VOPAGU-2260 file (C-alpha; in pm, 1 decimal, decimal comma):
REM VOPAGU-2260
SITE   aa  ch    i         X         Y         Z
SITE  UNK   A    0   -3480,4   -1124,9   -1733,5
SITE  UNK   A    1   -3639,4    -981,1   -1419,3
SITE  UNK   A    2   -3695,5   -1332,3   -1284,5
SITE  UNK   A    3   -3329,0   -1431,9   -1318,3
SITE  UNK   A    4   -3225,0   -1102,8   -1156,2
SITE  UNK   A    5   -3468,8   -1162,8    -869,8
SITE  UNK   A    6   -3341,2   -1516,5    -814,2
SITE  UNK   A    7   -2981,8   -1395,3    -797,0
SITE  UNK   A    8   -3069,3   -1118,3    -552,4
SITE  UNK   A    9   -3260,0   -1359,8    -327,8
SITE  UNK   A   10   -2992,0   -1630,4    -341,8
SITE  UNK   A   11   -2839,6   -1706,4      -2,9
SITE  UNK   A   12   -3079,7   -1489,6     196,5
SITE  UNK   A   13   -3266,7   -1624,6     497,6
SITE  UNK   A   14   -3584,4   -1417,7     469,5
SITE  UNK   A   15   -3707,3   -1139,9     243,3
SITE  UNK   A   16   -4014,6    -959,0     374,5
SITE  UNK   A   17   -4285,6    -896,3     278,6
SITE  UNK   A   18   -4321,1   -1197,8      52,7
SITE  UNK   A   19   -4315,2   -1080,9    -305,8
SITE  UNK   A   20   -4209,3    -733,4    -196,0
SITE  UNK   A   21   -3874,2    -732,3    -374,0
SITE  UNK   A   22   -4028,5    -857,1    -699,2
SITE  UNK   A   23   -4283,7    -575,4    -681,3
SITE  UNK   A   24   -4014,6    -310,7    -632,1
SITE  UNK   A   25   -3807,1    -453,6    -917,2
SITE  UNK   A   26   -4111,7    -446,9   -1146,3
SITE  UNK   A   27   -4127,8     -68,8   -1102,1
SITE  UNK   A   28   -3805,2     -53,0   -1308,5
SITE  UNK   A   29   -3675,7     229,0   -1090,1
SITE  UNK   A   30   -3328,3     233,3    -941,7
SITE  UNK   A   31   -3370,4     110,8    -585,5
SITE  UNK   A   32   -3188,9     253,8    -284,4
SITE  UNK   A   33   -3029,8     -32,5     -93,4
SITE  UNK   A   34   -2925,4      39,4     265,4
SITE  UNK   A   35   -2678,1    -138,7     489,9
SITE  UNK   A   36   -2581,3      17,0     821,0
SITE  UNK   A   37   -2290,7     -71,3    1048,4
SITE  UNK   A   38   -2183,1      91,4    1373,5
SITE  UNK   A   39   -1809,1     164,7    1405,5
SITE  UNK   A   40   -1780,9      -6,0    1744,9
SITE  UNK   A   41   -1444,0    -157,6    1643,2
SITE  UNK   A   42   -1182,3     -44,8    1390,1
SITE  UNK   A   43   -1196,9    -356,6    1176,7
SITE  UNK   A   44   -1462,3    -535,3     977,1
SITE  UNK   A   45   -1438,5    -914,6     951,9
SITE  UNK   A   46   -1552,1   -1196,9     727,8
SITE  UNK   A   47   -1886,0   -1210,1     908,7
SITE  UNK   A   48   -1957,5    -862,2     772,1
SITE  UNK   A   49   -1845,0    -978,9     428,0
SITE  UNK   A   50   -2147,8   -1208,6     394,9
SITE  UNK   A   51   -2394,4    -919,7     377,6
SITE  UNK   A   52   -2149,4    -698,1     186,6
SITE  UNK   A   53   -2136,3    -960,5     -89,2
SITE  UNK   A   54   -2513,2    -938,7    -115,6
SITE  UNK   A   55   -2485,4    -560,5    -138,5
SITE  UNK   A   56   -2248,9    -618,3    -430,1
SITE  UNK   A   57   -2517,3    -826,2    -604,3
SITE  UNK   A   58   -2753,4    -528,1    -582,8
SITE  UNK   A   59   -2474,0    -296,7    -696,1
SITE  UNK   A   60   -2404,3    -516,1   -1000,1
SITE  UNK   A   61   -2776,4    -508,6   -1078,9
SITE  UNK   A   62   -2752,7    -130,4   -1113,8
SITE  UNK   A   63   -2909,7     -15,8    -787,1
SITE  UNK   A   64   -2789,9     263,6    -557,5
SITE  UNK   A   65   -2587,9     126,6    -267,8
SITE  UNK   A   66   -2575,2     325,9      55,9
SITE  UNK   A   67   -2327,6     207,4     316,7
SITE  UNK   A   68   -2443,0     382,7     631,8
SITE  UNK   A   69   -2189,4     433,8     907,5
SITE  UNK   A   70   -2376,4     456,9    1237,9
SITE  UNK   A   71   -2152,9     712,3    1404,1
SITE  UNK   A   72   -2449,2     834,7    1611,9
SITE  UNK   A   73   -2600,6     495,8    1700,9
SITE  UNK   A   74   -2250,2     373,6    1793,2
SITE  UNK   A   75   -2272,4     595,7    2099,7
SITE  UNK   A   76   -2532,8     350,4    2229,3
SITE  UNK   A   77   -2417,3      26,9    2070,7
SITE  UNK   A   78   -2666,2    -216,3    1920,2
SITE  UNK   A   79   -2823,5    -413,1    2207,7
SITE  UNK   A   80   -2920,3    -698,9    1973,5
SITE  UNK   A   81   -2823,0   -1026,2    2136,6
SITE  UNK   A   82   -2659,6    -854,4    2433,5
SITE  UNK   A   83   -2729,1    -970,0    2787,5
SITE  UNK   A   84   -2623,6    -642,3    2946,6
SITE  UNK   A   85   -2577,3    -275,5    2868,9
SITE  UNK   A   86   -2278,8    -208,0    2644,8
SITE  UNK   A   87   -2018,2      42,0    2764,2
SITE  UNK   A   88   -2049,1     370,0    2570,4
SITE  UNK   A   89   -1784,7     464,7    2316,4
SITE  UNK   A   90   -1620,8     806,5    2320,2
SITE  UNK   A   91   -1643,6    1031,5    2015,9
SITE  UNK   A   92   -1268,3     986,3    1967,3
SITE  UNK   A   93   -1304,5     607,1    1957,0
SITE  UNK   A   94   -1590,4     630,8    1707,6
SITE  UNK   A   95   -1394,9     862,4    1478,2
SITE  UNK   A   96   -1087,1     638,9    1492,7
SITE  UNK   A   97   -1288,4     328,0    1410,6
SITE  UNK   A   98   -1470,5     503,6    1126,5
SITE  UNK   A   99   -1147,2     589,4     945,5
SITE  UNK   A  100   -1078,1     229,3     843,5
SITE  UNK   A  101   -1430,5     131,7     734,9
SITE  UNK   A  102   -1430,2     273,8     382,6
SITE  UNK   A  103   -1094,0     118,1     297,2
SITE  UNK   A  104   -1223,7    -223,1     400,1
SITE  UNK   A  105   -1568,3    -190,5     239,8
SITE  UNK   A  106   -1428,5    -110,4    -105,8
SITE  UNK   A  107   -1255,5    -446,5    -111,8
SITE  UNK   A  108   -1600,2    -585,8    -178,2
SITE  UNK   A  109   -1802,8    -295,3    -319,1
SITE  UNK   A  110   -1714,9     -80,0    -619,5
SITE  UNK   A  111   -1580,2     237,2    -459,1
SITE  UNK   A  112   -1708,0     449,7    -748,1
SITE  UNK   A  113   -2062,3     320,1    -706,3
SITE  UNK   A  114   -2111,7     319,5    -330,7
SITE  UNK   A  115   -2255,3     609,8    -135,3
SITE  UNK   A  116   -2116,2     658,1     216,2
SITE  UNK   A  117   -2347,0     830,3     465,8
SITE  UNK   A  118   -2334,6     891,5     842,2
SITE  UNK   A  119   -2650,1     884,4    1053,6
SITE  UNK   A  120   -2527,6    1177,7    1260,0
SITE  UNK   A  121   -2625,6    1383,7     953,5
SITE  UNK   A  122   -2990,2    1367,5    1060,8
SITE  UNK   A  123   -2997,5    1222,4    1412,1
SITE  UNK   A  124   -2779,3    1499,5    1555,8
SITE  UNK   A  125   -3016,2    1758,4    1408,2
SITE  UNK   A  126   -3325,9    1628,5    1586,0
SITE  UNK   A  127   -3446,4    1857,2    1863,7
SITE  UNK   A  128   -3580,9    1714,3    2188,8
SITE  UNK   A  129   -3928,4    1792,5    2057,7
SITE  UNK   A  130   -3849,7    1592,4    1741,4
SITE  UNK   A  131   -3730,6    1298,1    1951,8
SITE  UNK   A  132   -4054,5    1304,1    2153,6
SITE  UNK   A  133   -4262,9    1302,8    1834,9
SITE  UNK   A  134   -4057,1    1014,2    1697,8
SITE  UNK   A  135   -4082,3     815,0    2021,3
SITE  UNK   A  136   -4460,0     866,1    2029,9
SITE  UNK   A  137   -4493,8     656,5    1714,5
SITE  UNK   A  138   -4370,4     340,9    1892,0
SITE  UNK   A  139   -4517,7     174,4    2200,3
SITE  UNK   A  140   -4315,5      25,4    2484,1
SITE  UNK   A  141   -4496,1    -304,8    2429,7
SITE  UNK   A  142   -4360,2    -320,3    2075,6
SITE  UNK   A  143   -4003,5    -244,2    2184,9
SITE  UNK   A  144   -3992,2    -507,7    2457,7
SITE  UNK   A  145   -4115,7    -769,4    2213,1
SITE  UNK   A  146   -3747,9    -801,3    2127,5
SITE  UNK   A  147   -3619,9   -1133,8    2256,5
SITE  UNK   A  148   -3308,2    -983,8    2415,0
SITE  UNK   A  149   -3506,8    -713,7    2596,3
SITE  UNK   A  150   -3776,8    -953,0    2718,6
SITE  UNK   A  151   -3510,8   -1197,5    2837,6
SITE  UNK   A  152   -3327,2    -929,4    3031,9
SITE  UNK   A  153   -3653,1    -814,1    3189,7
SITE  UNK   A  154   -3737,3   -1168,8    3296,4
SITE  UNK   A  155   -3392,0   -1198,5    3456,6
SITE  UNK   A  156   -3420,2    -858,2    3626,1
SITE  UNK   A  157   -3117,7    -737,8    3429,0
SITE  UNK   A  158   -3114,9    -359,1    3388,9
SITE  UNK   A  159   -3198,7    -206,7    3050,6
SITE  UNK   A  160   -3093,0     150,1    2988,7
SITE  UNK   A  161   -3362,9     372,6    2838,9
SITE  UNK   A  162   -3114,9     476,4    2570,9
SITE  UNK   A  163   -3100,9     111,1    2459,6
SITE  UNK   A  164   -3475,5     115,3    2398,9
SITE  UNK   A  165   -3415,1     405,4    2161,2
SITE  UNK   A  166   -3165,6     214,3    1946,4
SITE  UNK   A  167   -3411,6      33,2    1714,3
SITE  UNK   A  168   -3609,0     357,4    1676,9
SITE  UNK   A  169   -3293,5     543,7    1573,8
SITE  UNK   A  170   -3200,2     272,5    1324,8
SITE  UNK   A  171   -3553,3     269,1    1192,1
SITE  UNK   A  172   -3545,8     646,0    1147,1
SITE  UNK   A  173   -3233,3     604,4     933,5
SITE  UNK   A  174   -3453,7     431,3     675,8
SITE  UNK   A  175   -3697,2     722,8     689,4
SITE  UNK   A  176   -3417,9     975,8     637,9
SITE  UNK   A  177   -3273,3     781,4     343,2
SITE  UNK   A  178   -3613,2     673,2     200,9
SITE  UNK   A  179   -3464,6     323,3     168,8
SITE  UNK   A  180   -3627,6      73,6     -66,6
SITE  UNK   A  181   -3441,3    -229,8      68,9
SITE  UNK   A  182   -3244,5    -277,6     390,6
SITE  UNK   A  183   -3003,4    -564,7     446,3
SITE  UNK   A  184   -2869,5    -713,2     767,2
SITE  UNK   A  185   -2790,7   -1032,8     953,0
SITE  UNK   A  186   -3066,3   -1244,4    1101,0
SITE  UNK   A  187   -2999,2   -1083,7    1439,5
SITE  UNK   A  188   -3111,0    -751,2    1288,0
SITE  UNK   A  189   -3465,3    -861,0    1198,6
SITE  UNK   A  190   -3637,7    -654,0    1468,7
SITE  UNK   A  191   -3441,7    -339,9    1380,5
SITE  UNK   A  192   -3508,4    -381,4    1008,0
SITE  UNK   A  193   -3880,9    -425,8    1068,1
SITE  UNK   A  194   -3877,4    -109,1    1277,4
SITE  UNK   A  195   -3755,1      71,8     968,2
SITE  UNK   A  196   -4056,0     -56,0     772,9
SITE  UNK   A  197   -4292,0      45,8    1051,0
SITE  UNK   A  198   -4157,6     399,1    1084,0
SITE  UNK   A  199   -4156,8     455,1     708,3
SITE  UNK   A  200   -4526,7     369,3     708,3
SITE  UNK   A  201   -4581,8     612,1     997,8
SITE  UNK   A  202   -4416,8     886,2     789,9
SITE  UNK   A  203   -4624,1     804,0     482,4
SITE  UNK   A  204   -4341,8     642,6     285,8
SITE  UNK   A  205   -4343,1     324,5      80,8
SITE  UNK   A  206   -4210,4      70,2     332,7
SITE  UNK   A  207   -3875,0     -89,4     264,1
SITE  UNK   A  208   -3824,1    -456,3     188,3
SITE  UNK   A  209   -3603,0    -625,4     446,4
SITE  UNK   A  210   -3357,7    -899,9     360,4
SITE  UNK   A  211   -3161,4   -1093,0     619,8
SITE  UNK   A  212   -2845,8   -1291,3     557,0
SITE  UNK   A  213   -2709,9   -1585,9     759,6
SITE  UNK   A  214   -2472,7   -1519,6    1048,2
SITE  UNK   A  215   -2127,1   -1663,2     988,5
SITE  UNK   A  216   -1994,1   -1879,7    1269,0
SITE  UNK   A  217   -1652,0   -1778,5    1395,6
SITE  UNK   A  218   -1336,7   -1989,0    1401,0
SITE  UNK   A  219   -1464,3   -2181,2    1704,7
SITE  UNK   A  220   -1763,3   -2301,9    1502,5
SITE  UNK   A  221   -2001,5   -2215,4    1786,4
SITE  UNK   A  222   -2060,9   -1842,9    1829,9
SITE  UNK   A  223   -2115,5   -1596,7    1546,7
SITE  UNK   A  224   -1796,7   -1431,7    1425,9
SITE  UNK   A  225   -1718,3   -1143,3    1659,1
SITE  UNK   A  226   -1411,5    -941,5    1742,5
SITE  UNK   A  227   -1509,6    -933,2    2110,1
SITE  UNK   A  228   -1513,1   -1314,8    2116,2
SITE  UNK   A  229   -1177,3   -1339,8    1939,7
SITE  UNK   A  230   -1308,1   -1589,9    1683,6
SITE  UNK   A  231   -1280,5   -1367,7    1377,9
SITE  UNK   A  232   -1079,1   -1313,3    1061,3
SITE  UNK   A  233   -1039,5    -940,3    1013,9
SITE  UNK   A  234   -1038,5    -776,9     672,4
SITE  UNK   A  235    -749,4    -559,6     792,0
SITE  UNK   A  236    -532,2    -860,5     879,3
SITE  UNK   A  237    -247,2    -970,7     654,3
SITE  UNK   A  238    -330,7   -1235,6     392,3
SITE  UNK   A  239     -95,1   -1476,4     572,4
SITE  UNK   A  240    -276,7   -1425,9     903,6
SITE  UNK   A  241    -613,8   -1474,1     737,1
SITE  UNK   A  242    -499,3   -1788,1     553,7
SITE  UNK   A  243    -361,0   -1940,1     874,1
SITE  UNK   A  244    -677,0   -1866,9    1069,0
SITE  UNK   A  245    -896,6   -2012,6     794,8
SITE  UNK   A  246    -691,2   -2330,9     793,5
SITE  UNK   A  247    -763,0   -2370,8    1166,4
SITE  UNK   A  248   -1138,8   -2417,1    1129,9
SITE  UNK   A  249   -1300,6   -2759,3    1154,0
SITE  UNK   A  250   -1370,9   -2972,2     848,2
SITE  UNK   A  251   -1743,1   -2937,7     921,8
SITE  UNK   A  252   -1733,6   -2557,9     940,0
SITE  UNK   A  253   -1539,5   -2548,2     613,5
SITE  UNK   A  254   -1856,6   -2620,3     415,4
SITE  UNK   A  255   -2033,2   -2326,2     576,3
SITE  UNK   A  256   -1750,3   -2096,0     466,2
SITE  UNK   A  257   -1763,8   -2236,1     113,2
SITE  UNK   A  258   -2132,2   -2144,2      97,4
SITE  UNK   A  259   -2143,0   -1807,6     271,6
SITE  UNK   A  260   -1812,1   -1657,2     162,3
SITE  UNK   A  261   -1755,8   -1816,7    -177,7
SITE  UNK   A  262   -2116,2   -1859,9    -287,8
SITE  UNK   A  263   -2104,0   -2235,2    -341,6
SITE  UNK   A  264   -2444,0   -2397,2    -388,5
SITE  UNK   A  265   -2561,9   -2692,5    -181,4
SITE  UNK   A  266   -2513,0   -2914,0    -487,9
SITE  UNK   A  267   -2154,6   -2797,1    -538,7
SITE  UNK   A  268   -2073,0   -2855,0    -172,0
SITE  UNK   A  269   -2224,4   -3203,4    -189,2
SITE  UNK   A  270   -1996,9   -3279,9    -485,5
SITE  UNK   A  271   -1692,0   -3177,6    -280,4
SITE  UNK   A  272   -1810,0   -3387,3      14,0
SITE  UNK   A  273   -1856,5   -3684,5    -217,1
SITE  UNK   A  274   -1502,5   -3639,3    -345,8
SITE  UNK   A  275   -1376,9   -3680,8      10,8
SITE  UNK   A  276   -1602,0   -3980,2      73,0
SITE  UNK   A  277   -1456,0   -4170,3    -221,9
SITE  UNK   A  278   -1103,6   -4060,0    -120,9
SITE  UNK   A  279   -1051,3   -3860,8    -438,4
SITE  UNK   A  280    -975,3   -3553,2    -231,4
SITE  UNK   A  281    -831,0   -3487,0     111,9
SITE  UNK   A  282   -1000,9   -3243,7     354,8
SITE  UNK   A  283    -672,0   -3052,4     389,1
SITE  UNK   A  284    -659,1   -2997,7      12,5
SITE  UNK   A  285   -1014,2   -2867,0       2,7
SITE  UNK   A  286    -953,6   -2648,0     304,3
SITE  UNK   A  287    -651,9   -2491,1     134,7
SITE  UNK   A  288    -867,0   -2428,8    -171,9
SITE  UNK   A  289   -1126,9   -2264,5      51,4
SITE  UNK   A  290    -870,3   -2046,1     227,1
SITE  UNK   A  291    -710,9   -1952,5    -105,1
SITE  UNK   A  292   -1050,2   -1866,2    -254,1
SITE  UNK   A  293   -1147,4   -1645,7      38,8
SITE  UNK   A  294    -815,0   -1459,0      47,8
SITE  UNK   A  295    -833,8   -1412,3    -331,5
SITE  UNK   A  296   -1189,2   -1280,7    -295,9
SITE  UNK   A  297   -1122,6   -1025,9     -21,3
SITE  UNK   A  298    -749,8    -949,9     -67,9
SITE  UNK   A  299    -609,6   -1046,8    -410,5
SITE  UNK   A  300    -518,7   -1354,6    -613,7
SITE  UNK   A  301    -147,0   -1279,3    -585,7
SITE  UNK   A  302    -171,3   -1239,1    -208,5
SITE  UNK   A  303    -368,3   -1563,1    -189,4
SITE  UNK   A  304     -96,5   -1744,7    -386,6
SITE  UNK   A  305     175,4   -1603,4    -160,3
SITE  UNK   A  306     -19,3   -1686,9     156,9
SITE  UNK   A  307     -73,3   -2046,4      46,0
SITE  UNK   A  308     294,7   -2087,8     -37,0
SITE  UNK   A  309     396,5   -1942,4     300,8
SITE  UNK   A  310     156,9   -2181,0     474,8
SITE  UNK   A  311     285,8   -2483,6     287,0
SITE  UNK   A  312     648,9   -2388,9     349,7
SITE  UNK   A  313     595,4   -2366,7     725,6
SITE  UNK   A  314     339,9   -2637,0     799,1
SITE  UNK   A  315     404,2   -2896,0     530,6
SITE  UNK   A  316     775,3   -2849,6     462,0
SITE  UNK   A  317     871,5   -2749,2     816,0
SITE  UNK   A  318    1066,2   -2447,2     695,0
SITE  UNK   A  319    1050,0   -2216,0     997,7
SITE  UNK   A  320    1252,5   -1958,0     811,1
SITE  UNK   A  321     927,7   -1886,9     627,7
SITE  UNK   A  322     734,9   -1834,8     950,7
SITE  UNK   A  323     624,8   -1481,1    1027,9
SITE  UNK   A  324     922,4   -1296,4    1176,9
SITE  UNK   A  325     835,1   -1021,7    1423,5
SITE  UNK   A  326    1062,8    -752,8    1562,4
SITE  UNK   A  327     937,0    -632,4    1900,0
SITE  UNK   A  328     956,7    -259,2    1983,7
SITE  UNK   A  329    1292,7    -159,7    2136,7
SITE  UNK   A  330    1124,1     -50,2    2460,9
SITE  UNK   A  331     957,4    -389,2    2513,8
SITE  UNK   A  332    1027,5    -530,5    2862,8
SITE  UNK   A  333    1215,1    -861,0    2861,7
SITE  UNK   A  334     940,5   -1025,3    3064,8
SITE  UNK   A  335     579,6    -994,0    2947,2
SITE  UNK   A  336     237,0   -1128,2    3033,4
SITE  UNK   A  337     161,4   -1396,2    2773,0
SITE  UNK   A  338    -138,7   -1197,5    2647,2
SITE  UNK   A  339      68,9    -882,6    2591,7
SITE  UNK   A  340     330,1   -1085,9    2405,6
SITE  UNK   A  341      69,1   -1240,3    2176,1
SITE  UNK   A  342     -76,9    -896,5    2104,6
SITE  UNK   A  343     266,0    -755,1    2019,0
SITE  UNK   A  344     318,1   -1043,1    1778,5
SITE  UNK   A  345      -9,9    -955,1    1608,2
SITE  UNK   A  346    -140,8   -1303,3    1682,9
SITE  UNK   A  347    -459,7   -1164,0    1837,4
SITE  UNK   A  348    -616,6    -845,0    1964,8
SITE  UNK   A  349    -845,2    -947,8    2249,3
SITE  UNK   A  350    -775,7   -1095,6    2592,1
SITE  UNK   A  351   -1079,7   -1321,6    2558,0
SITE  UNK   A  352    -929,4   -1486,6    2251,0
SITE  UNK   A  353    -596,6   -1523,7    2434,7
SITE  UNK   A  354    -765,2   -1686,2    2733,6
SITE  UNK   A  355    -942,5   -1937,6    2511,9
SITE  UNK   A  356    -626,0   -2031,7    2323,5
SITE  UNK   A  357    -396,1   -2047,1    2625,5
SITE  UNK   A  358    -627,5   -2252,1    2845,7
SITE  UNK   A  359    -692,5   -2499,0    2561,9
SITE  UNK   A  360    -318,2   -2556,3    2523,3
SITE  UNK   A  361    -311,7   -2399,4    2177,6
SITE  UNK   A  362     -18,1   -2163,9    2252,3
SITE  UNK   A  363     326,8   -2321,1    2236,9
SITE  UNK   A  364     660,2   -2150,1    2300,2
SITE  UNK   A  365     955,5   -2339,0    2160,5
SITE  UNK   A  366     735,5   -2646,6    2150,4
SITE  UNK   A  367     611,5   -2625,7    2510,3
SITE  UNK   A  368     245,3   -2546,4    2576,4
SITE  UNK   A  369     165,3   -2244,5    2792,7
SITE  UNK   A  370    -157,1   -2328,3    2975,8
SITE  UNK   A  371    -155,7   -2063,7    3249,4
SITE  UNK   A  372    -342,2   -1750,9    3144,5
SITE  UNK   A  373    -143,0   -1534,6    3387,2
SITE  UNK   A  374     193,9   -1670,2    3275,0
SITE  UNK   A  375     486,6   -1427,4    3247,1
SITE  UNK   A  376     717,1   -1494,8    2952,0
SITE  UNK   A  377    1081,9   -1392,8    2924,5
SITE  UNK   A  378    1130,3   -1361,2    2551,2
SITE  UNK   A  379    1449,2   -1377,4    2345,6
SITE  UNK   A  380    1551,2   -1357,0    1982,1
SITE  UNK   A  381    1487,2   -1679,0    1793,0
SITE  UNK   A  382    1198,9   -1782,6    2017,3
SITE  UNK   A  383     923,5   -1961,3    1823,9
SITE  UNK   A  384     561,4   -1909,7    1925,0
SITE  UNK   A  385     288,1   -2124,5    1775,0
SITE  UNK   A  386     -69,7   -2000,3    1813,7
SITE  UNK   A  387    -342,8   -2244,7    1724,6
SITE  UNK   A  388    -275,7   -2501,6    1455,4
SITE  UNK   A  389    -153,2   -2279,4    1179,3
SITE  UNK   A  390      10,0   -1959,8    1306,3
SITE  UNK   A  391     382,6   -1952,8    1383,6
SITE  UNK   A  392     587,1   -1649,1    1481,6
SITE  UNK   A  393     960,9   -1614,9    1529,0
SITE  UNK   A  394    1097,4   -1325,9    1735,7
SITE  UNK   A  395    1374,5   -1147,0    1549,5
């Protein structure tokens, strides 16, 4: 019984350290405390976050205590993992605003009655300067700059703020404060998770097991899914928006989404690929099944059915009356920068995403591509705007 439970908990993970550590903790038969922390640096979670949240659900279903930790204190720094420069600090108002939406999105995946929500300001804000010095003394500078992103920035003479060096220590101390048994994160979090193990040992605690999950590539199929890169599907988006975005990914990336977001095994994916090879299935059909499955998983089955029908009406039947109709605010100027227009339509939220789409010719207004990022658009009722392959908006 324990073996089958262990195999399910390990399924899909990249690494679980130390080797055999999770099995040992499970053998104790105690209810484990499973920690996942996220900083509210943006108001919305996306499907990239859903990969690790699904693993948290596996632990939740196995009867363990799930702690979703909102890093309202660490968000003031911003995780430097993978960053080539210092992140701009967030104001307390921005952090509080972003935090408000997190719980609503998390409970789409986790059982709201069985998840514990904590904030790391509960303990980090209470540390005195003397406490911070004692904590910092447990970690050497040499250990901190072992991080690939820090060492790379040093080699390039790119400034590193001292507060950034404190980030992994603060995250590690979260594990001490919670007495975590297991901490989950993406593969880019490995250093931070190991810091939690190290600090727990320094405080005489039983060190946590760390488990990393794969990073989900964004819609571009190149970079990891990120709101700042504009290649994401947000959990707060409408089912129709999510379905359209999912249909825009490449046929190759589709298999990755089947595995990471729907839990398909390598064998099951190979069976689907074989079906295409022998022309029993069409990639479009399988992509619609993928999009439907993902929307059903993270929204609802009914919303997935409606989103698929809306997609088919617009893109396969050419019925533009079923396209998303948007009424712009009454005070909207008649002439707008293309980026502002796309944001008002709800087609995107970041200028970086707009730049990528516009310059690649993926934005069409009444059938004509807009390729100039600085273009000014004079809008009118009935105007049709197509964004990417599978998003169409009609101005009311």
